[in-house]
Each structure stands twice: as C-alpha cells, then as structure tokens.
Rosetta silent file (secondary structure, phi, psi, omega in degrees, C-alpha in Angstrom):
SEQUENCE: MMLLYKDGRPFTLNPDNINETFYGTKGIVYRINKDECLKVMNRKIPNNFFSEEIFNVFTSLDLTNFAHISVPFYDNSIIIAYIMEYLEQSVENILDMPIEYTLDNIAGIYSDLLKLAKHLITAFDLYHKNVILCSSKIVVIDFDSYRKLTSFEEALLNSLNNLMYTFRKLYEEALIKKNINFDEKTISGIPIKSYLDYLFNTRCFPNEPALVLKRKFVGAKTPMDLFKINR
SCORE:     score description
SCORE:     0.000 S_00000001
   1 L     0.000  131.723  179.437   94.468   92.189   65.076 S_00000001
   2 L  -101.313  133.108  175.147   91.210   90.794   66.414 S_00000001
   3 E   -95.445  137.454 -177.922   89.102   92.739   68.886 S_00000001
   4 E  -122.901  143.810  168.672   87.231   90.732   71.485 S_00000001
   5 L   -68.930  169.662  179.807   84.380   91.506   73.819 S_00000001
   6 L   -56.208  -37.108 -176.823   84.939   90.881   77.535 S_00000001
   7 L   -84.741    5.566  176.321   83.345   87.437   77.209 S_00000001
   8 L    94.985   -7.186  177.217   85.678   86.469   74.350 S_00000001
   9 L   -66.856  140.340  178.607   83.249   86.943   71.472 S_00000001
  10 E   -74.013  144.919  175.511   84.927   88.479   68.391 S_00000001
  11 E  -109.198  130.681  178.911   83.981   91.990   67.339 S_00000001
  12 L  -118.220  123.791  177.689   83.870   92.771   63.636 S_00000001
  13 L   -88.832  113.645  179.684   83.841   96.346   62.399 S_00000001
  14 L   -73.407  118.095 -179.994   81.733   96.544   59.258 S_00000001
  15 H   -55.997  -27.603  179.949   83.511   98.876   56.789 S_00000001
  16 H   -68.847  -17.830 -179.008   80.097  100.027   55.565 S_00000001
  17 H   -92.055   -3.394 -178.669   79.446  101.495   59.024 S_00000001
  18 L   -86.659  115.533  179.245   82.556  103.696   59.008 S_00000001
  19 L   -87.105  -40.203 -179.587   81.612  107.303   58.256 S_00000001
  20 E  -147.771  156.638  176.857   85.005  108.931   58.872 S_00000001
  21 E  -130.276  131.813 -179.558   88.492  107.846   59.939 S_00000001
  22 E  -122.162  129.689 -177.274   90.884  109.945   62.027 S_00000001
  23 E  -104.789  125.209  177.175   94.555  109.026   62.443 S_00000001
  24 L  -118.691  179.136 -178.130   96.406  109.995   65.619 S_00000001
  25 L   -72.521  -27.190 -175.489   99.834  109.297   67.054 S_00000001
  26 L  -112.733    2.894 -179.812   98.543  106.642   69.445 S_00000001
  27 E   171.987 -175.537 -179.826   95.672  105.124   67.500 S_00000001
  28 E  -122.277  138.922  178.018   92.921  105.352   64.935 S_00000001
  29 E  -114.968  126.437  177.915   89.407  106.643   65.512 S_00000001
  30 E  -109.576  124.237  173.272   86.539  105.391   63.364 S_00000001
  31 E   -80.916  117.200 -172.508   83.278  107.279   63.378 S_00000001
  32 L  -104.948  -12.607  171.261   80.736  104.459   63.340 S_00000001
  33 L  -164.576 -172.993 -174.620   77.485  106.430   63.569 S_00000001
  34 L   -59.574  -35.663 -170.987   76.158  109.918   64.221 S_00000001
  35 L  -115.655   -1.737 -174.431   76.917  109.879   67.940 S_00000001
  36 E  -135.325  154.232  173.451   79.665  107.293   68.454 S_00000001
  37 E  -137.935  161.399  177.598   83.185  106.451   67.401 S_00000001
  38 E  -114.371  121.273  174.990   85.518  103.518   67.946 S_00000001
  39 E  -101.071  125.445  177.097   89.065  104.219   69.093 S_00000001
  40 E  -114.101  121.657 -173.882   91.608  101.490   68.379 S_00000001
  41 E   -84.503  147.089 -178.586   94.958  101.987   70.081 S_00000001
  42 L   -76.358  110.089 -175.586   98.280  101.402   68.364 S_00000001
  43 L   -75.836   -9.080  178.007   99.724   98.242   69.911 S_00000001
  44 L   -75.754  -16.439  178.665  103.167   98.973   68.475 S_00000001
  45 L   -87.858  125.037 -178.848  103.567  101.725   71.081 S_00000001
  46 L   -57.723  138.767  176.508  104.781  100.313   74.445 S_00000001
  47 L    58.941   25.889  179.450  102.249  100.477   77.281 S_00000001
  48 L   -94.344   85.627  179.701   99.611  101.910   74.969 S_00000001
  49 L  -153.270  166.212  179.182   96.463  100.437   76.467 S_00000001
  50 E  -100.743  113.475  178.159   93.499  101.485   78.597 S_00000001
  51 L   -55.023  126.848 -178.912   93.828  100.235   82.167 S_00000001
  52 H   -62.507  -37.270  178.709   90.706   98.190   82.916 S_00000001
  53 H   -61.116  -45.793 -179.394   90.633   99.530   86.475 S_00000001
  54 H   -70.231  -38.134  176.282   90.679  103.130   85.222 S_00000001
  55 H   -56.371  -45.390 -178.620   88.166  102.349   82.468 S_00000001
  56 H   -66.202  -33.621  176.599   85.755  101.048   85.107 S_00000001
  57 H   -65.220  -44.506  179.974   86.222  104.172   87.230 S_00000001
  58 H   -59.831  -42.469 -177.293   85.361  106.376   84.253 S_00000001
  59 H   -75.505  -15.946 -179.535   82.194  104.448   83.503 S_00000001
  60 H   -92.321  -20.660 -176.746   81.124  104.525   87.167 S_00000001
  61 L   -92.703  152.516  174.980   81.534  108.272   87.748 S_00000001
  62 L   -94.871   88.330 -177.556   79.189  111.054   86.695 S_00000001
  63 L   -99.598  124.874 -172.874   81.677  113.259   84.833 S_00000001
  64 L   -84.297  -27.119 -174.014   80.157  116.353   83.231 S_00000001
  65 L  -116.102   19.888  175.033   83.027  117.470   80.975 S_00000001
  66 E  -116.235  141.417  176.950   84.393  114.128   79.760 S_00000001
  67 L   -61.074  143.196  178.965   83.151  112.270   76.703 S_00000001
  68 L   -74.696  140.238  176.810   81.090  109.214   77.579 S_00000001
  69 E  -123.698  155.574  178.993   82.730  105.844   76.950 S_00000001
  70 E  -159.476  168.452  172.997   81.277  102.349   76.766 S_00000001
  71 E    48.725   87.348  173.682   81.975   98.819   75.508 S_00000001
  72 E   -78.393  151.131  175.023   85.675   97.978   75.905 S_00000001
  73 E  -124.271  146.828 -167.925   87.349   95.590   73.460 S_00000001
  74 E  -119.859  155.703  167.964   90.283   93.371   74.333 S_00000001
  75 E  -141.919  118.948 -175.694   93.403   91.809   72.901 S_00000001
  76 L    54.348   43.612  175.933   95.227   89.321   75.155 S_00000001
  77 L    67.983   14.829  178.463   93.026   90.446   78.087 S_00000001
  78 E  -116.595  137.256  177.539   94.066   94.118   77.653 S_00000001
  79 E   -72.503  116.575  179.391   91.683   96.923   76.631 S_00000001
  80 E  -126.394    7.715  176.024   92.975   98.247   73.324 S_00000001
  81 E  -160.510  155.460  179.851   89.760   99.688   71.856 S_00000001
  82 E  -164.098  159.503  176.281   86.517  101.193   73.093 S_00000001
  83 E   -87.784  134.699  179.998   83.390  103.025   72.036 S_00000001
  84 E  -134.041  148.430  174.844   83.383  106.765   72.778 S_00000001
  85 E   -56.506  135.537  178.482   80.882  109.549   72.341 S_00000001
  86 L   -98.113  131.903 -178.598   81.484  111.427   69.076 S_00000001
  87 L  -134.432  147.719  177.038   81.562  115.227   69.258 S_00000001
  88 L  -115.577  140.742  178.265   82.247  117.965   66.746 S_00000001
  89 L   -70.647  134.870 -178.798   83.902  121.270   67.512 S_00000001
  90 L  -128.047   -6.176  178.466   81.542  124.205   67.094 S_00000001
  91 L   -97.077  121.264 -176.674   83.383  127.117   68.739 S_00000001
  92 L   -74.330  -44.147 -176.929   85.559  129.015   66.281 S_00000001
  93 L  -148.604  118.426 -176.265   87.544  131.069   68.798 S_00000001
  94 H   -62.733  -25.717 -178.554   87.392  130.777   72.587 S_00000001
  95 H   -70.291  -19.102  179.714   88.431  134.412   72.975 S_00000001
  96 H   -94.089   -5.106  178.507   85.153  135.555   71.419 S_00000001
  97 L   -80.655  157.358  174.650   82.988  133.498   73.753 S_00000001
  98 L   -54.798  147.969 -177.316   81.499  134.991   76.937 S_00000001
  99 H   -57.582  -28.458  179.992   83.984  134.973   79.797 S_00000001
 100 H   -64.845  -25.308  179.015   81.706  132.504   81.584 S_00000001
 101 H   -61.526  -44.216  176.188   82.488  129.911   78.903 S_00000001
 102 H   -66.755  -50.514 -174.737   86.089  129.745   80.113 S_00000001
 103 H   -63.921  -45.538 -177.960   85.246  129.957   83.818 S_00000001
 104 H   -65.364  -36.979 -178.526   82.396  127.434   83.776 S_00000001
 105 H   -76.122  -35.514  173.548   84.405  124.904   81.789 S_00000001
 106 H   -63.060  -42.627  178.909   87.486  125.230   83.961 S_00000001
 107 H   -64.175  -41.980 -178.814   85.242  124.717   86.987 S_00000001
 108 H   -67.026  -44.861  179.621   83.512  121.739   85.383 S_00000001
 109 H   -67.183  -39.875  178.606   86.699  120.003   84.254 S_00000001
 110 H   -61.753  -40.642  178.062   88.353  120.683   87.613 S_00000001
 111 H   -60.471  -41.378  176.955   85.378  119.116   89.394 S_00000001
 112 H   -65.539  -42.313  179.741   85.762  116.010   87.228 S_00000001
 113 H   -63.930  -33.838  177.225   89.518  115.889   87.854 S_00000001
 114 H   -64.671  -41.799  177.242   88.856  116.109   91.576 S_00000001
 115 H   -62.205  -41.467 -179.997   86.576  113.054   91.360 S_00000001
 116 H   -67.583  -40.104 -178.840   89.264  111.163   89.454 S_00000001
 117 H   -63.216  -28.853  177.207   92.002  112.197   91.900 S_00000001
 118 L   -65.274  -18.539  173.495   89.982  110.659   94.725 S_00000001
 119 L  -101.275   12.081  179.627   90.653  107.382   92.891 S_00000001
 120 L    68.075   18.097 -179.426   94.342  108.440   92.547 S_00000001
 121 E   -92.329  131.286  179.357   93.864  108.897   88.781 S_00000001
 122 E  -114.014  149.283 -176.769   95.739  111.757   87.144 S_00000001
 123 L   -81.456   73.434 -173.058   95.032  113.431   83.802 S_00000001
 124 L   -59.973  -38.018 -172.605   98.298  112.317   82.252 S_00000001
 125 L  -114.615   28.660  177.075   97.369  113.195   78.657 S_00000001
 126 L   -83.004  115.534  173.921   95.166  116.261   79.182 S_00000001
 127 L  -156.677  178.984 -167.349   96.205  119.020   76.796 S_00000001
 128 H   -65.032  -21.735  178.916   94.651  121.339   74.214 S_00000001
 129 H   -80.937  -11.041 -177.905   94.547  118.749   71.412 S_00000001
 130 H  -110.154   31.275  172.317   92.453  116.425   73.565 S_00000001
 131 E  -132.967  149.712  176.856   89.482  118.707   74.155 S_00000001
 132 E  -114.410  125.436 -179.964   86.514  119.556   71.945 S_00000001
 133 E   -89.630   92.923  176.578   85.088  123.072   72.121 S_00000001
 134 L   -88.206  165.943 -175.735   81.336  122.531   71.837 S_00000001
 135 L   -65.665  -34.874 -176.349   78.874  125.397   72.033 S_00000001
 136 L   -91.950  -28.661 -179.091   77.573  124.447   75.473 S_00000001
 137 L  -164.037  166.659  174.277   80.763  123.124   77.064 S_00000001
 138 E   -95.555  129.973 -174.515   84.340  121.931   76.537 S_00000001
 139 E  -116.800  130.722  178.405   84.606  118.149   76.499 S_00000001
 140 E   -84.194  134.363  178.025   87.743  116.133   77.290 S_00000001
 141 L  -125.498  175.667  173.859   88.479  113.174   74.989 S_00000001
 142 L    51.761   59.137 -179.534   91.227  110.543   74.625 S_00000001
 143 L  -106.056   23.671 -179.337   91.794  109.817   78.302 S_00000001
 144 L   -74.537  -10.976  178.190   92.936  106.232   77.811 S_00000001
 145 L   -94.153    2.418  179.049   96.515  107.197   78.787 S_00000001
 146 L   -62.880  147.631 -176.521   95.523  108.374   82.274 S_00000001
 147 E  -135.077  164.562  177.429   97.380  106.585   85.054 S_00000001
 148 E   -91.999  142.068  174.022   97.233  106.102   88.813 S_00000001
 149 L  -112.444 -174.073 -171.911   99.672  107.830   91.148 S_00000001
 150 L   -90.249  -15.971 -177.833  100.440  107.127   94.781 S_00000001
 151 L  -143.989  156.332  176.461   98.516  109.950   96.454 S_00000001
 152 H   -60.245  -46.068 -176.362   95.449  112.142   96.004 S_00000001
 153 H   -61.200  -43.598 -179.580   97.532  115.327   96.285 S_00000001
 154 H   -65.735  -42.425 -179.609  100.000  114.227   93.611 S_00000001
 155 H   -64.430  -43.840 -177.763   97.224  113.131   91.245 S_00000001
 156 H   -69.605  -41.648 -178.805   95.264  116.364   91.648 S_00000001
 157 H   -62.778  -44.424  178.767   98.300  118.651   91.332 S_00000001
 158 H   -62.416  -42.746  178.962   99.435  116.990   88.115 S_00000001
 159 H   -64.228  -41.762 -179.893   95.910  117.191   86.706 S_00000001
 160 H   -63.446  -43.255  177.120   95.575  120.849   87.714 S_00000001
 161 H   -58.477  -43.184 -179.614   98.876  121.731   86.028 S_00000001
 162 H   -70.044  -32.739  177.188   97.714  120.042   82.831 S_00000001
 163 H   -63.709  -46.546 -178.676   94.326  121.762   83.016 S_00000001
 164 H   -69.646  -35.552  174.725   95.871  125.230   83.183 S_00000001
 165 H   -61.769  -40.887  179.860   98.362  124.317   80.446 S_00000001
 166 H   -58.854  -47.415 -177.543   95.418  123.222   78.291 S_00000001
 167 H   -73.082  -33.293  174.992   93.633  126.554   78.613 S_00000001
 168 H   -60.648  -44.727 -179.989   96.818  128.536   78.139 S_00000001
 169 H   -67.782  -35.566  175.667   97.416  126.696   74.841 S_00000001
 170 H   -61.546  -41.010  178.189   93.786  127.209   73.794 S_00000001
 171 H   -68.125  -41.299  179.235   94.247  130.945   74.357 S_00000001
 172 H   -60.067  -47.999 -179.997   97.588  130.941   72.527 S_00000001
 173 H   -63.138  -36.964  178.809   96.089  129.241   69.472 S_00000001
 174 H   -66.565  -37.840  177.435   93.132  131.619   69.548 S_00000001
 175 H   -66.479  -40.287  178.185   95.479  134.631   69.623 S_00000001
 176 H   -60.945  -40.250  177.934   97.436  133.226   66.675 S_00000001
 177 H   -60.393  -28.380  179.695   94.177  132.939   64.710 S_00000001
 178 L   -92.827   10.198  177.860   93.704  136.651   65.316 S_00000001
 179 L    59.453   38.199  177.891   97.245  137.369   64.058 S_00000001
 180 L  -101.853  124.853 -179.555   98.367  138.651   67.448 S_00000001
 181 L   -83.593  138.168 -176.866  102.085  138.333   68.168 S_00000001
 182 L   -67.509  -15.059  177.451  103.037  137.258   71.683 S_00000001
 183 L   -84.393  -13.769  177.683  105.649  140.032   71.808 S_00000001
 184 L   -67.716  161.119 -176.366  102.962  142.692   71.358 S_00000001
 185 E  -113.896  148.382  174.424  101.736  144.562   74.413 S_00000001
 186 E   -73.530  172.581 -179.079   98.285  145.088   75.837 S_00000001
 187 L   -64.906  -17.459  176.310   96.995  148.634   76.345 S_00000001
 188 L   -87.961    1.853  175.268   98.272  148.359   79.919 S_00000001
 189 L    88.238    9.256 -179.061  101.779  147.808   78.569 S_00000001
 190 L   -95.397  127.205  175.687  102.121  144.120   79.459 S_00000001
 191 E   -57.352  143.932 -177.400  103.542  141.780   76.765 S_00000001
 192 H   -54.945  -45.076 -178.761  101.008  139.169   75.683 S_00000001
 193 H   -59.903  -41.855  179.427  103.279  136.298   76.733 S_00000001
 194 H   -66.526  -35.236  179.937  103.701  137.772   80.210 S_00000001
 195 H   -68.718  -37.578  175.038   99.962  138.275   80.510 S_00000001
 196 H   -63.472  -40.829  176.201   99.360  134.615   79.642 S_00000001
 197 H   -57.717  -42.908 -179.285  101.923  133.689   82.314 S_00000001
 198 H   -65.121  -43.436 -177.171   99.960  135.807   84.791 S_00000001
 199 H   -66.344  -44.507 -168.744   96.587  134.289   83.883 S_00000001
 200 L  -115.083   27.058  176.032   97.582  130.637   83.903 S_00000001
 201 L   -67.167  112.382 -173.583  100.438  130.473   86.411 S_00000001
 202 H   -65.642  -20.692  179.383   99.759  127.128   88.086 S_00000001
 203 H   -67.682  -16.231 -179.094  101.393  128.228   91.336 S_00000001
 204 H   -92.259    5.267 -173.215   98.399  130.515   91.866 S_00000001
 205 L  -124.152   69.824  178.512   95.869  127.681   91.719 S_00000001
 206 L   -67.591  -30.708  176.803   95.987  125.578   94.892 S_00000001
 207 L  -166.694  165.791  179.563   92.289  124.784   94.425 S_00000001
 208 L    43.790   63.230 -175.408   89.145  126.069   92.704 S_00000001
 209 H   -60.500  -30.227 -179.091   91.033  127.579   89.738 S_00000001
 210 H   -64.687  -34.677  179.445   87.894  129.163   88.244 S_00000001
 211 H   -68.869  -37.418  177.379   87.455  131.347   91.331 S_00000001
 212 H   -66.147  -44.882 -179.929   91.049  132.563   91.083 S_00000001
 213 H   -65.740  -35.096 -178.478   90.660  133.325   87.374 S_00000001
 214 H   -57.292  -37.293  178.616   87.361  135.108   87.920 S_00000001
 215 H   -68.007  -30.333  178.750   89.166  137.764   89.941 S_00000001
 216 H   -79.202  -19.961 -176.732   91.620  138.249   87.067 S_00000001
 217 L   -96.108    7.484 -176.330   88.778  138.549   84.555 S_00000001
 218 L   -55.617  130.485  177.554   86.916  141.345   86.355 S_00000001
 219 L    90.730   -8.416 -178.693   85.445  143.840   83.879 S_00000001
 220 L   -98.359  134.329  174.679   85.830  141.586   80.825 S_00000001
 221 L   -89.655  -33.600  174.736   82.820  140.344   78.872 S_00000001
 222 L  -132.534  157.928  176.787   84.951  138.111   76.643 S_00000001
 223 H   -57.538  -30.542 -178.807   88.564  136.945   77.020 S_00000001
 224 H   -61.942  -25.590  176.559   89.448  139.107   74.036 S_00000001
 225 H   -61.407  -24.528 -179.167   88.719  142.149   76.203 S_00000001
 226 H   -79.198  -17.586 -171.771   91.814  141.181   78.191 S_00000001
 227 H  -115.782   33.428  176.775   94.061  141.250   75.131 S_00000001
 228 L   -66.519  125.605 -170.311   93.366  144.653   73.634 S_00000001
 229 E   -90.915  142.152  177.010   96.581  145.510   71.830 S_00000001
 230 L   -87.667   89.427 -178.778   98.473  148.789   72.076 S_00000001
 231 L  -116.505    0.000    0.000   98.961  149.498   68.343 S_00000001
C-alpha cells in the first residue's frame, strides 16, 4: 500500500526512522521520532478511515486533552494514515493521584468534547484503552473512528456516556492492580461495584460532569480514600 500526501506525492517511511512499532486491532503505529508517531489504519476493516472533514475539525480546534495530529496521508483520496503526537504513560495508578487529577481531566476532556459536539462530532471510540495517563494530564488518542451524528445533543450525550465509561474503567483497572475485589465493601458498607455505579452513573451527568463528581468526592484527597475496604 502506498501512502500519498494531499498533493499526490508519495510518502516513504524510512525503516531506519522507526523506533518502535505498536500493533492494534485497527492499525499499526510507528514511532518515528521522540515526539511523533505515524498511525496507519488497517484497510481490510470496512469503513476504517479518518473522515477528512473530521480531521480538519480536529486540526482547527484548540483541544487541550487530545493528542495533536498533523499531516494526513491518503489512499484513493481517503485518509488512512496520519502523524500524531507521541506520548508515554507516566501515572502508575490513578487512584493514588490527587483527586484534582481526576476532576481536572474530566473537566478538560468534557470541554473538548463539547467543542467537537458543536460540529456534531461524537467520541465514538473513546474508552480507557485510548487515553494516556501523563503526569500533568490525561490525553485522548486514536480518535480517527469518531463520526458525525445528526444533532448537537445526540453527539454530546454519546460522548459524555463514553467519557464516564472511560473513567469508570480506569478506576476498575486501578482497583484490580491493588488486588481489590469488586464484591468487597467499603467501610461504609457499600460494595465496590455499587460504589462505582454511584460515582459514574451517566444519568447523573446532564452537563459539567466534574462539578457533579466533585460533590461526591468531598473529603477525599485521593480517589483511593473513597475505596477504603472493610476488612
């Protein structure tokens, strides 16, 4: 498969410039330098491409919690590869971070999703495997599967549901790392699974989800303070 620039010039990836290679279900990511990677999408998967309209929206908006993208590459006039900011995960466990780390990042990602929803774009593929937990913020990656819906409300609601699902799964994985069983109970007698349901119930988040969560986090310095186990 040949990758082409917008003007039709061929792009050649020099194997000597590839530092690392990551294989995903929908494509391959090549780290091409310290700060950038090239994602090439699997053309064998139906409808697996980056909408040019959506790509242009991403590059035009000032999104604080999304990885920066640049330079699309084409095959048969369809974007099937692009350059993306390369980031490495540096947070070992989100539950040990200050509570503000969760709240600020939910607020930041929600603000970005709101900007996208104004263009009717919904975060179709936002989930816990598509975020990088950096020390300063959580960054969303792999948003080439995002799609347009018919209304702002529909786009935002779908994105909000996926945002809360993402953080619920991040918390679940963090609890598993600490060998905490979801059937165990907190010191207040609430099963862990039920407490997660309470924290990230999407029906409670009509807007500004960080403000709603902040009220649930009162008195906690870290999320782990919320999950003290009755053993």
